[in-house]
C-alpha positions as CSV (number, residue, x, y, z in Angstrom):
1,L,-35.1,9.3,-10.2
2,A,-33.7,7.5,-13.2
3,G,-37.2,6.7,-14.3
4,F,-38.1,10.4,-14.5
5,G,-35.0,11.0,-16.6
6,A,-35.9,8.1,-18.9
7,R,-39.4,9.4,-19.3
8,A,-38.1,12.9,-20.2
9,L,-35.8,11.4,-22.8
10,L,-38.6,9.2,-24.3
11,V,-40.9,12.2,-24.5
12,R,-38.2,14.3,-26.2
13,F,-37.4,11.5,-28.7
14,K,-41.2,10.8,-29.3
15,M,-41.3,14.2,-31.1
16,R,-38.6,12.9,-33.5
17,G,-40.5,9.8,-34.5
18,E,-41.0,6.2,-33.6
19,R,-37.5,5.1,-34.7
20,A,-35.8,7.7,-32.4
21,K,-38.1,6.5,-29.5
22,F,-37.1,2.9,-30.2
23,V,-33.3,3.8,-30.2
24,A,-33.7,5.8,-27.0
25,S,-35.6,2.9,-25.3
26,F,-32.9,0.4,-26.5
27,L,-30.0,2.6,-25.1
28,I,-31.8,3.1,-21.8
29,S,-32.3,-0.7,-21.5
30,I,-28.5,-1.2,-22.2
31,L,-27.6,1.4,-19.6
32,L,-30.0,-0.3,-17.1
33,I,-28.3,-3.7,-17.7
34,L,-24.8,-2.2,-17.3
35,D,-25.9,-0.5,-14.1
36,V,-27.0,-3.7,-12.4
37,M,-24.4,-6.0,-13.9
38,T,-21.9,-7.6,-11.5
39,V,-18.5,-8.7,-12.4
40,P,-16.5,-11.0,-10.2
41,L,-13.3,-9.4,-8.7
42,P,-10.1,-11.4,-8.5
43,V,-9.6,-13.1,-5.2
44,F,-6.2,-14.0,-3.9
45,R,-5.5,-16.4,-1.1
46,E,-3.5,-14.7,1.6
47,K,-1.0,-16.5,3.9
48,V,-2.2,-17.6,7.3
49,G,-0.8,-19.5,10.3
50,D,2.7,-20.9,9.6
51,E,2.7,-19.5,6.1
52,V,3.0,-15.9,7.4
53,P,6.6,-14.7,7.2
54,R,8.2,-15.1,10.6
55,V,9.3,-11.5,10.6
56,Y,5.8,-10.4,11.7
57,G,5.9,-12.8,14.7
58,W,9.2,-11.3,15.6
59,L,7.8,-7.7,15.4
60,S,4.9,-8.7,17.6
61,K,7.3,-9.6,20.4
62,Q,9.0,-6.2,20.4
63,K,8.4,-3.8,23.3
64,G,6.2,-0.8,23.0
65,K,4.6,0.2,19.7
66,A,8.0,-0.4,17.9
67,A,6.9,1.5,14.7
68,S,8.3,0.1,11.5
69,V,8.6,0.8,7.8
70,E,8.8,-2.0,5.2
71,L,11.2,-1.4,2.3
72,P,11.4,-1.3,-0.7
73,L,8.6,1.2,-1.2
74,P,6.6,0.9,-4.5
75,S,7.8,2.6,-7.7
76,N,4.4,3.1,-9.2
77,Y,0.6,2.9,-8.4
78,S,0.0,-0.7,-9.4
79,K,2.9,-1.9,-7.3
80,W,1.7,0.4,-4.4
81,L,-1.6,-1.3,-4.4
82,D,-0.1,-4.8,-4.3
83,L,2.7,-4.1,-1.8
84,E,0.9,-1.9,0.6
85,S,-2.4,-3.8,0.8
86,Q,-0.4,-7.0,1.6
87,R,1.7,-5.1,4.2
88,T,-1.5,-3.8,5.8
89,Y,-2.8,-7.3,6.0
90,Y,0.4,-8.6,7.6
91,S,0.3,-5.8,10.2
92,V,-2.6,-7.6,12.0
93,F,0.0,-10.3,13.0
94,H,2.0,-7.8,15.1
95,W,-0.4,-4.8,15.7
96,K,2.5,-2.3,15.8
97,K,2.5,1.1,14.1
98,I,3.5,1.1,10.5
99,V,4.5,3.8,8.0
100,N,3.3,1.6,5.1
101,G,-0.4,1.0,4.5
102,Y,-3.3,1.1,2.2
103,S,-6.5,3.1,2.3
104,S,-8.4,5.5,0.2
105,F,-6.4,8.4,1.6
106,T,-2.6,8.8,1.4
107,P,-1.2,10.9,4.2
108,D,1.3,13.7,3.4
109,Y,3.9,12.0,5.6
110,Y,3.8,8.8,3.5
111,K,4.0,10.9,0.3
112,E,7.2,12.5,1.6
113,V,8.7,9.2,2.7
114,L,7.9,7.8,-0.7
115,R,9.4,10.9,-2.5
116,L,12.6,10.6,-0.5
117,Y,12.8,6.8,-1.3
118,Q,12.1,7.2,-5.0
119,S,14.6,10.0,-5.4
120,N,17.3,7.9,-3.7
121,E,17.6,10.3,-0.7
122,F,18.1,7.5,1.7
123,D,20.0,9.4,4.4
124,R,17.3,12.0,4.5
125,L,14.7,9.3,4.6
126,L,16.4,7.6,7.5
127,L,16.5,10.9,9.4
128,K,12.8,11.5,8.8
129,L,11.9,8.1,10.0
130,K,14.1,8.4,13.1
131,E,12.6,11.8,13.9
132,S,9.1,10.3,13.6
133,G,9.8,7.5,16.1
134,V,10.2,4.7,13.6
135,S,12.3,1.9,15.3
136,F,12.7,-0.7,12.6
137,L,13.4,-1.0,8.9
138,V,12.0,-4.3,7.6
139,V,13.7,-5.0,4.3
140,E,12.6,-7.6,1.8
141,L,15.8,-9.3,0.8
142,G,17.0,-9.0,-2.8
143,T,14.7,-6.2,-3.7
144,G,14.8,-2.4,-3.8
145,G,17.1,-1.6,-6.7
146,Q,20.9,-1.4,-6.8
147,K,21.2,2.1,-5.3
148,F,19.1,1.2,-2.3
149,R,21.0,-2.1,-1.7
150,T,24.4,-0.3,-2.0
151,W,23.3,2.4,0.5
152,L,21.9,-0.2,2.9
153,Q,25.1,-2.2,2.9
154,K,27.3,0.8,3.3
155,T,25.1,2.2,6.1
156,E,24.9,-1.2,7.9
157,F,28.6,-1.7,7.8
158,S,29.3,1.8,9.1
159,G,27.4,0.8,12.2
160,K,26.4,4.4,12.9
161,K,22.8,4.6,11.7
162,L,21.5,1.1,11.3
163,K,22.1,-2.2,13.1
164,R,20.8,-5.5,11.8
165,V,18.9,-7.1,14.6
166,S,17.4,-10.2,12.9
167,T,17.3,-12.0,9.6
168,F,14.6,-14.3,8.2
169,E,14.0,-16.3,5.1
170,S,12.8,-13.3,3.1
171,H,13.4,-10.3,5.3
172,A,16.1,-8.5,7.3
173,V,15.3,-6.2,10.2
174,F,17.4,-3.2,11.1
175,R,17.1,-1.0,14.2
176,I,17.4,2.7,13.5
177,E,20.2,3.7,15.9
178,G,19.2,6.5,18.2
179,G,15.6,6.0,17.3
180,Q,13.1,6.1,20.1
181,V,10.7,3.2,20.8
182,L,7.2,4.6,21.1
183,Q,5.3,3.6,24.2
């Protein structure tokens, strides 16, 4: 198909003279080279075995599907790609349902969760997660912005909505009080 297009261009440029035909041939050659050119993509070594954060092993031992969400959520697209692709990878170590994730399609539910998080509507976010059957918040320690950390601390100490159930080197896990565990 590309050959027919190239031929049509060369015929058209032939009417304009040999120099135009040469320029057209040169440009078509450059386009062909660019079309078949391969560029190595960056490859990152992921953690395996004992390198995998222990929180994922803990999640794998929870009853039922024990849906979880990992926080903080990303603040922009480049962070979304890095964070959520890694969280998707780690989900294979527990095989539970997750709110986070990475694919070519972003569900409306995730967009709403992300909007609530980014607009600091943490109480509404927690209610939405609870209503959706999410059991655990998995929080990466020392991250998430000051407003989020303040809300988390206040909510945990009130003991009404969240209960810290485990702490690891880099993560803390909170059970959403009153949340249902999916079977």
